[in-house]
Every structure is written in structure tokens, then in C-alpha cells.
C-alpha positions in Angstrom: 76.9 37.5 -41.5 78.1 35.5 -44.4 76.1 34.7 -47.4 75.7 31.1 -46.5 74.8 32.0 -42.9 72.2 34.4 -44.2 70.7 31.7 -46.4 70.6 29.3 -43.5 68.8 31.9 -41.4 66.4 32.6 -44.2 65.7 28.8 -44.7 65.2 28.4 -40.9 62.7 31.3 -40.9 60.9 30.0 -43.9 60.6 26.5 -42.3 59.3 28.0 -39.0 56.7 30.1 -40.9 55.6 27.1 -42.9 55.1 25.1 -39.7 53.0 27.9 -38.2 50.9 28.0 -41.4 50.3 24.2 -41.3 49.4 24.4 -37.6 47.0 27.3 -38.3 45.3 25.2 -41.0 45.0 22.2 -38.6 43.6 24.5 -36.0 41.0 25.8 -38.4 40.0 22.2 -39.3 39.7 21.3 -35.7 37.5 24.4 -35.0 35.3 23.3 -37.9 35.0 19.8 -36.3 34.1 21.3 -32.9 31.4 23.5 -34.6 30.0 20.3 -36.3 29.8 18.5 -32.9 27.9 21.4 -31.4 25.6 21.5 -34.4 25.0 17.7 -34.0 24.2 18.2 -30.3 21.8 21.0 -31.1 20.1 18.7 -33.7 19.4 16.1 -31.1 18.0 18.6 -28.5 21.0 19.8 -26.5 21.8 23.5 -25.9 25.3 24.3 -27.4 25.6 27.4 -25.3 25.2 25.4 -22.1 27.5 22.7 -23.4 30.2 25.4 -24.0 29.8 26.6 -20.4 30.2 23.0 -19.2 33.3 22.5 -21.3 34.8 25.7 -19.9 34.0 24.7 -16.3 35.6 21.3 -16.9 38.8 23.0 -18.0 39.0 24.8 -14.7 40.7 23.6 -11.6 38.2 22.5 -8.9 39.3 25.3 -6.5 38.9 27.9 -9.3 35.5 26.6 -10.2 34.3 26.7 -6.6 35.7 30.3 -6.2 33.9 31.4 -9.4 30.6 29.8 -8.2 30.9 31.4 -4.8 31.5 34.8 -6.4 28.6 34.4 -8.8 26.3 33.5 -5.8 27.6 36.5 -3.8 27.1 38.9 -6.6 23.7 37.5 -7.4 22.6 37.7 -3.8 23.7 41.3 -3.5 21.6 42.1 -6.6 18.6 40.2 -5.2 18.8 37.6 -8.0 17.5 34.2 -7.2 19.7 31.6 -9.0 17.7 28.5 -7.9 
């Protein structure tokens, strides 16, 4: 590889690394914002643990959510656990 080609590859790599670093900083900022929202919810009486579960459920496809619920009920029943 020529010297100019090498510098071009080095510059490209540096730019990619810098983009990743900026995105990681943004991600950390967003994570802090999410943490603040859960703290606010807790301060007004909501349970952040349950809210996190609801957020996770809402991310799921309806069929996957139903399948998970069915499996939880099946496992609980086989262990004699009353969920209701």
C-alpha cells in the first residue's frame, strides 16, 4: 500500500473510531435520561421494576408476548404456583 493510501486508511479508521466514541457518549447520556425518568416515576409512586417489565413487553411482538405468557403460566402451574 502506498504512503498516501496508508494515510487515507488511517484517517478513515480514525474517523470511524471518533464516530463510535461520539455515539457511545450519546448513548450514555440517553441512559442517564432514562434513569432520571424511572427515578421521577418512583418519586410519584410508580414501581420502576414493573415499568421496566412493561417496557420490555411492549417491545415484543404480540405472538412472542403471548407465547412467553403461556410458558410462564405452564411452568407456574407445574410448580403449583398461583399467579392470580
